[in-house]
C-alpha positions in Angstrom: 102.9 106.2 86.0 105.3 107.5 89.0 104.1 107.5 92.5 105.8 107.8 95.8 105.1 106.8 99.0 106.2 107.7 102.3 104.9 107.8 106.3 106.5 110.6 107.5 106.0 112.5 111.3 103.3 115.3 111.5 105.1 118.0 112.9 108.6 117.9 111.8 108.1 115.6 108.4 110.8 113.1 110.0 111.2 109.8 108.2 113.9 108.2 109.8 116.3 108.5 112.9 119.9 107.3 110.5 118.7 103.9 109.0 116.0 103.4 111.3 112.6 104.8 111.1 111.2 105.9 114.3 108.0 104.3 114.6 106.9 101.0 114.5 102.8 101.0 112.9 102.0 97.4 111.9 99.3 98.6 110.2 101.4 100.8 108.2 104.0 98.6 106.7 101.1 96.1 105.6 99.6 99.7 103.4 103.3 99.7 102.0 103.0 96.2 101.2 99.5 96.1 99.8 100.2 99.1 97.6 103.4 98.3 95.8 102.6 94.3 95.9 103.4 93.5 92.2 104.8 97.0 91.3 108.4 98.4 90.2 109.8 100.3 93.2 113.0 102.7 93.5 114.6 102.7 96.6 117.4 103.9 98.1 120.6 101.4 99.2 119.8 102.3 102.5 116.1 101.7 102.4 116.6 98.6 100.0 119.1 97.2 103.0 116.5 98.3 106.1 114.1 95.6 103.6 113.9 92.0 105.6 116.3 89.8 104.2 117.6 92.9 102.1 114.1 91.9 99.6 110.3 92.4 99.4 108.1 89.5 97.7 106.7 90.2 94.5 108.8 93.8 93.6 111.4 94.5 91.1 113.6 96.5 93.2 115.5 99.3 91.5 118.2 100.7 93.8 119.8 103.6 93.5 123.4 103.3 94.6 126.1 105.5 93.8 128.4 101.9 93.9 127.7 100.6 90.2 129.2 97.3 91.5 126.6 97.0 94.4 125.1 93.4 95.1 121.4 92.8 95.4 119.8 90.0 97.1 117.7 88.9 94.1 119.6 89.2 90.7 116.5 88.5 88.6 114.1 90.7 89.9 116.6 93.6 92.0 118.4 95.8 89.5 121.1 98.6 90.7 120.8 101.8 88.8 123.2 104.6 89.5 121.5 107.3 87.4 118.0 108.1 87.6 117.9 108.6 83.6 118.4 104.5 83.7 114.7 104.8 85.0 113.3 106.3 81.9 112.4 103.1 80.1 110.5 101.7 82.7 108.8 104.6 83.5 105.8 103.4 81.3 105.4 100.7 84.4 103.6 101.8 87.7 106.7 102.8 89.5 106.4 103.6 93.4 109.5 105.9 94.4 109.6 104.3 98.1 112.5 106.4 100.0 114.8 107.7 101.5 115.0 110.8 101.7 117.7 112.0 99.2 115.3 109.5 96.8 112.3 111.5 97.4 114.6 114.7 96.5 116.0 113.6 93.6 112.1 113.3 92.2 110.7 115.6 93.5 112.3 118.8 92.3 111.3 119.2 88.9 107.2 119.6 88.0 108.2 117.6 84.5 109.8 114.4 86.4 108.1 114.3 89.9 105.8 111.7 90.5 102.2 112.1 89.2 100.7 110.7 92.3 102.1 110.4 96.2 99.9 108.3 99.0 101.2 110.8 102.2 101.2 108.6 105.4 101.4 111.4 107.8 102.4 109.7 111.5 100.9 111.6 114.2 102.3 109.8 117.3 105.7 110.2 119.2 108.7 109.2 117.3 111.2 106.8 119.6 113.7 109.1 121.6 115.8 106.1 121.9 117.0 106.0 118.1 120.5 108.0 117.8 121.3 109.5 114.6 120.9 112.5 112.3 117.1 113.2 111.9 115.9 112.3 108.1 113.4 114.4 107.3 111.7 114.8 103.8 110.5 118.8 104.4 111.3 120.0 101.0 108.8 117.3 99.4 105.9 118.3 101.2 106.4 121.9 100.5 106.6 120.7 97.2 103.7 118.2 97.6 101.9 121.1 98.6 102.9 123.6 96.0 102.4 121.6 93.2 99.7 118.7 94.2 95.8 118.7 95.1 94.6 116.3 97.6 92.4 113.8 95.4 90.6 111.8 98.4 90.1 113.0 101.7 92.3 111.6 104.6 91.3 108.1 106.2 92.7 107.1 109.7 94.6 104.0 111.0 96.6 103.1 114.1 97.2 107.1 114.8 98.5 107.5 110.8 96.3 109.8 108.1 96.7 108.9 104.5 95.9 110.7 101.7 95.8 110.3 97.6 97.6 113.6 96.2 97.4 114.5 92.1 99.6 116.8 90.6 98.1 119.5 89.4 97.0 119.6 85.6 97.5 116.0 85.0 95.9 113.8 83.2 94.7 111.2 85.9 94.1 108.1 84.8 91.1 107.0 87.2 91.3 103.1 86.8 94.5 103.9 88.2 94.1 106.0 91.1 91.3 103.9 92.1 93.3 100.7 92.4 95.9 102.7 94.2 92.5 104.0 96.8 91.5 100.3 96.9 95.1 99.1 98.0 95.4 101.8 100.5 91.7 100.9 102.3 
């Protein structure tokens, strides 16, 4: 099963300003850690480099980059991926698409390869105005989600972040996996 997990700004679907997340919500970081613990995640190079010490314990991390010689911080649990097709062998695992925006877009343009589930976290507060850089958004991914997915749960709110689980239309749902994800969210 593939799942995407993000936290986006409500009004404009921004997930970053340059390489920075433009808010700091401790409960959101903790939720991400709970949901992905013990799972495999795929992240772009910039997102990977934003992880503390370029790692997250108890996870396999697949780093998508154009640089085949890119050096990961943990060669036993982190792997360089230069092409989406290299992930085909691990799609039987529970794989979490974890950003950045180009990685979400890579997976969310074709319904056949799109994630089965989306953990949609939507921040309601203010963006840190002191950050400089280009806004990074997932607007096209949210539009794709709204067109091709159905809300599976009602939204819960914690620390100004609304969280809802979305499931791809016309998908055989593994209720056990969905329930497990939701339990780790709440």
